[in-house]
C-alpha positions in Angstrom: -43.2 74.3 15.2 -43.4 73.3 11.6 -42.1 75.8 9.0 -42.8 73.6 6.1 -44.8 75.5 3.4 -46.7 72.4 2.1 -45.3 71.7 -1.4 -43.4 68.7 -2.3 -40.9 69.8 -4.9 -40.7 66.5 -6.7 -44.5 66.0 -6.9 -46.2 69.1 -8.3 -49.9 69.2 -7.6 -50.0 67.9 -4.0 -49.8 69.6 -0.6 -48.9 68.2 2.8 -49.7 69.7 6.2 -50.4 73.2 4.7 -53.7 74.4 3.2 -53.4 78.0 2.3 -51.7 80.3 -0.2 -50.2 78.6 -3.1 -51.4 75.3 -1.7 -55.0 76.1 -2.8 -53.9 75.3 -6.3 -53.1 71.7 -5.5 -55.5 68.9 -6.4 -54.6 66.4 -3.6 -54.0 67.1 0.1 -52.4 65.2 2.9 -52.6 65.7 6.7 -50.0 63.8 8.8 -51.8 64.5 12.2 -54.1 67.0 13.8 -51.9 69.6 15.5 -52.5 73.2 14.7 -49.0 74.0 13.1 -49.8 71.2 10.5 -53.3 72.5 9.8 -52.8 76.1 8.7 -55.6 76.9 6.2 -58.0 74.1 7.3 -61.5 75.6 7.7 -65.1 75.1 6.6 -64.4 77.1 3.4 -61.4 74.8 2.5 -63.6 71.6 2.8 -66.5 73.2 0.9 -64.1 73.9 -2.0 -62.6 70.5 -1.7 -66.0 69.1 -2.6 -67.0 71.7 -5.1 -63.8 71.3 -7.1 -63.7 67.5 -6.8 -60.3 67.4 -5.0 -59.3 64.8 -2.5 -57.9 64.9 1.1 -55.9 62.0 2.6 -55.3 61.2 6.3 -55.4 58.5 8.9 -58.7 57.1 10.3 -58.1 58.8 13.7 -57.3 62.2 12.0 -60.5 61.9 10.1 -62.5 61.4 13.4 -60.8 64.4 14.9 -61.7 66.6 11.9 -65.3 65.5 12.2 -65.5 66.5 15.8 -64.1 69.8 15.0 -67.3 70.4 13.0 -66.0 70.1 9.4 -68.2 68.7 6.8 -66.1 65.8 5.7 -66.5 65.0 2.1 -63.8 63.9 -0.4 -61.8 62.8 2.6 -60.1 59.4 2.2 -58.7 57.5 5.2 -55.7 55.5 4.6 -54.8 52.4 6.6 -51.2 51.9 7.9 -48.8 50.1 5.5 -51.3 50.0 2.6 -50.0 51.3 -0.7 -52.7 53.6 -2.2 -53.1 55.1 -5.6 -53.6 59.0 -5.3 -56.3 60.9 -7.4 -54.7 64.1 -8.4 -54.1 66.3 -11.5 -50.7 66.1 -13.0 -49.0 67.2 -16.2 -47.7 63.7 -16.6 -49.3 60.3 -16.9 -47.2 58.9 -14.1 -49.2 57.2 -11.3 -48.6 58.4 -7.7 -48.9 56.1 -4.8 -48.7 56.8 -1.1 -48.3 54.6 2.0 -49.0 55.7 5.5 -46.5 54.6 8.2 -47.0 55.1 11.9 -45.1 58.2 13.1 -45.2 57.5 16.8 -46.0 61.1 17.7 -49.7 61.1 18.7 -52.8 59.1 18.0 -53.4 59.1 14.2 -50.0 60.5 13.3 -48.5 59.1 10.1 -45.5 59.6 7.8 -46.3 59.5 4.2 -44.1 57.6 1.7 -44.7 58.9 -1.8 -43.8 56.7 -4.8 -43.7 58.1 -8.4 -41.8 56.5 -11.3 -40.0 54.3 -8.8 -38.7 57.4 -6.9 -39.5 57.4 -3.2 -40.0 60.6 -1.2 -40.6 60.3 2.6 -42.5 63.1 4.5 -42.1 62.3 8.3 -44.5 64.9 9.7 -43.8 65.0 13.4 -42.3 61.7 14.5 -40.5 59.8 17.2 -39.6 56.2 16.7 -37.1 54.2 18.7 -34.1 53.4 16.5 -34.4 49.8 17.7 -37.7 49.7 15.9 -36.5 51.0 12.5 -36.4 47.4 11.1 -40.0 46.9 12.0 -41.1 49.7 9.5 -42.0 47.3 6.8 -43.0 49.9 4.3 -39.6 51.4 4.5 -37.8 48.2 3.7 -37.2 45.9 0.7 -37.7 42.3 1.7 -36.7 38.9 0.2 -36.7 35.5 1.7 -33.5 36.0 3.8 -33.4 39.6 5.0 -34.6 43.1 4.5 -32.8 46.3 3.7 -33.9 50.0 3.9 -35.5 51.3 0.8 -33.6 53.8 -1.3 -35.0 57.3 -0.5 -34.5 60.1 -3.0 -35.5 62.7 -0.4 -36.8 63.0 3.2 -38.8 65.9 4.4 -37.7 65.6 8.0 -39.0 66.7 11.4 -36.0 68.6 12.6 -37.6 70.0 15.9 -34.7 68.9 17.9 -31.8 68.8 15.5 -29.8 70.7 18.1 -26.8 69.4 20.1 -28.5 71.0 23.2 -31.1 68.2 22.9 -28.6 65.3 22.3 -30.6 62.5 23.7 -33.9 62.0 25.5 -35.2 59.1 27.7 -37.4 56.8 25.8 -41.0 57.5 26.4 -41.4 54.3 28.6 -38.5 55.5 30.8 -40.2 59.0 31.2 -43.5 57.3 32.1 -42.0 55.0 34.7 -40.4 58.1 36.4 -43.8 59.9 36.3 -45.8 56.9 37.6 -43.3 56.3 40.5 -43.5 59.9 41.7 -47.3 60.1 41.2 -48.0 56.9 43.0 -45.7 57.9 46.0 -47.5 61.1 46.2 -51.1 59.8 46.0 -50.2 57.1 48.7 -49.0 59.8 51.2 -52.5 61.0 51.7 -56.0 60.4 50.4 -56.3 64.1 50.1 -53.4 64.4 47.6 -54.0 65.0 43.9 -51.8 65.4 40.8 -51.9 68.0 38.1 -50.4 67.2 34.7 -49.2 70.5 33.3 -49.1 70.0 29.6 -48.0 72.9 27.3 -50.5 72.4 24.4 -54.2 71.7 24.1 -53.4 68.5 22.1 -50.2 66.4 22.0 -50.3 64.6 25.3 -52.6 61.8 24.4 -50.1 59.0 24.6 -49.1 60.2 28.0 -52.7 60.1 29.3 -53.3 56.6 28.0 -50.1 55.1 29.5 -50.5 56.9 32.8 -54.1 55.9 33.1 -53.3 52.3 32.4 -50.4 52.2 34.8 -52.2 53.9 37.7 -55.6 52.3 36.9 -57.4 55.6 37.1 -59.0 57.9 34.4 -57.4 61.3 33.7 -59.7 64.3 34.1 -59.2 66.3 30.9 -60.3 69.7 29.6 -63.9 69.8 28.3 -62.8 71.3 25.0 -60.9 68.2 24.0 -63.2 65.6 25.4 -65.5 65.6 22.4 -62.5 64.6 20.2 -60.9 62.1 22.7 -64.0 60.1 23.6 -64.4 59.1 19.8 -61.0 57.4 19.9 -61.6 54.0 21.6 -58.1 53.6 23.0 -58.1 57.1 24.5 -61.9 57.2 25.5 -61.4 54.5 28.2 -58.6 56.5 29.9 -60.3 59.9 30.3 -63.1 61.4 32.2 -65.1 64.7 32.6 -66.0 64.0 36.1 -63.4 65.7 38.5 -64.6 63.6 41.5 -63.8 60.2 39.8 -60.1 60.7 39.8 -57.1 62.3 41.6 -55.1 62.9 38.4 -56.1 66.0 36.4 -55.0 67.5 33.1 -57.8 70.0 33.2 -55.8 73.2 33.9 -54.3 75.8 31.6 -50.5 75.7 31.7 -50.5 79.3 33.0 -53.3 78.8 35.6 -51.5 78.3 38.9 -54.7 78.7 41.1 -54.8 75.0 41.9 -57.9 73.0 41.1 -60.6 75.5 42.3 -62.2 75.2 38.9 -63.3 71.5 39.6 -62.3 70.8 43.2 -61.5 72.8 46.2 -58.1 71.3 47.0 -55.5 72.9 49.1 -52.3 73.7 47.3 -50.3 71.7 49.8 -52.1 68.6 48.6 -51.3 69.2 44.9 -48.3 67.8 43.1 -47.6 69.3 39.6 -46.0 67.1 37.0 -44.4 69.0 34.1 -43.7 66.8 31.0 -41.3 68.9 29.0 -38.1 68.9 26.8 -37.3 72.7 26.7 -36.6 72.7 30.5 -33.8 70.1 29.8 -32.0 72.1 27.2 -28.2 71.3 27.5 -29.0 69.2 30.7 -28.0 65.6 31.5 -31.3 63.7 30.6 -30.1 60.5 32.2 -31.9 61.8 35.4 -35.2 61.6 33.4 -36.9 63.7 36.1 -36.2 65.9 39.1 -38.1 68.3 41.5 -38.2 71.9 40.5 -35.7 74.1 42.4 -38.0 77.1 42.3 -41.6 75.9 42.2 -42.8 73.9 45.3 -44.4 70.5 44.8 -43.4 70.4 41.1 -41.7 67.5 39.4 -40.2 68.1 35.9 -39.9 65.0 33.6 -37.9 64.9 30.3 -40.7 63.7 27.9 -40.7 64.2 24.2 -42.8 63.1 21.2 -40.3 64.4 18.8 -36.9 62.7 17.9 -33.7 63.8 19.8 -30.5 64.9 17.9 -29.1 61.4 18.4 -32.3 59.7 17.1 -32.4 62.0 14.1 -28.7 61.3 13.4 -29.4 57.5 13.7 -32.4 57.8 11.4 -30.4 59.6 8.7 -27.5 57.2 8.8 -29.8 54.2 8.8 -31.9 55.2 5.7 -29.2 57.3 3.9 -31.6 59.6 2.0 -30.0 61.3 -1.1 -31.5 64.7 0.0 -33.0 66.1 3.2 -35.4 69.0 3.6 -35.7 70.2 7.1 -39.4 70.9 8.0 -38.7 72.8 11.2 -36.2 75.4 10.2 -36.6 78.9 11.7 -34.6 81.6 10.0 -32.3 82.2 12.9 -31.5 78.4 13.1 -31.2 77.8 9.3 -27.4 77.9 9.0 -27.0 75.6 12.0 -29.6 73.1 10.9 -28.1 72.7 7.4 -24.6 72.5 8.9 -25.7 69.7 11.1 -27.4 67.9 8.3 -24.3 68.1 6.2 -22.1 66.9 9.0 -24.4 63.8 9.8 -24.6 62.9 6.0 -20.8 63.2 5.4 
C-alpha cells in the first residue's frame, strides 16, 4: 500500500499518484496505474478543476481508458506512449524544460514508471513494479547506448516501490513459474470430473488482470469475472478476449468476494465438493520457502495456495538498486512501524 504523498522534491509543481491536499496546488499530474492506493483524490471535482484551471494530467493509454469507464469526464488528460520522451506542460519558477518518459512497470495492464528529466538530472518514479532482473537491459529508456554497448543511465534519485523490501519476502517465483503451477493444478482438477469448477480467490477488485489473461490463454477458456470490473476490462483488447460475464460459458470463476465462502451459488448451483479454490498470494508465504511455488492448504479443504506477486521481492529490489546505482532512494511504501527497518535495509544494500 503506497504511502507516497505525491510530491517530487526535485521538481516542484508536479504531483504523482496523489491528488489531494497540497497536491491540488500542482500544475501537472501523473498517474502510474489505476489501483486505488495510487488514486487518492481523483474524483469528478478534480477533473472539473483540471479543465477549469488549464492543468494537465498524464498517464498511459490503458489508464486513460480505465478512467473513462469510471465515469470521469476526461479533458486535459494526455496519454503517453511507452519509451517516448515527452515535454511536460506545467508552471515552474524556472525556465528549465521538464521531460517525462513512460517505461513499462510490469505490474498490471497500463502500469508505467515515470523517468523525469530536468537540466540533465534524471529522477525515476517506479510506481508499483515487478520486472525480471534478466530484463533490465531491455529497458532502453533507462540506458545510454552507443554503437557497441549500453550502460545504465545515471539516476539522481529513485522513488521506489518498497512493498516487499523485507527479508521475510526474500525471493518469489517468477510469474510464469507461478502460472505453470496454477495451470497444472487447475487442469488436473477439471479433468477429474465435468462437474468440477475452479474459483480464483483474488484479494483486491483490481490487480489480477495479468493472471486472468495468462490463465485464459493457457487453459483456452474465458474467466468469469465480477460485473463491477467488466465494463473496464472489456475495453482493454488483450483482456477483453479472456473474460466473460456468462457463468455458464466457463468452469473458471473470479466472480466471488474474497470473504464469500458460500461457493458459487450466486452464479451456479455447484456443490462445494466440486469446487477447487486457488489463492494467488504473497502474504501467506511470509518467511516460507517459495521454491515450492504452490501447496494445498493445511486448514481449508480443496484450497491451493500459490506464491504470486506483482511487486518485486527483496532480492529483486536489491538487484535493481545495485544495477542502476541511484544516488538517492525514496521508499514509496514506508509505514511508520517499518520506517527504521526499511531505511536500514536501503543503506545496507547501497553500501
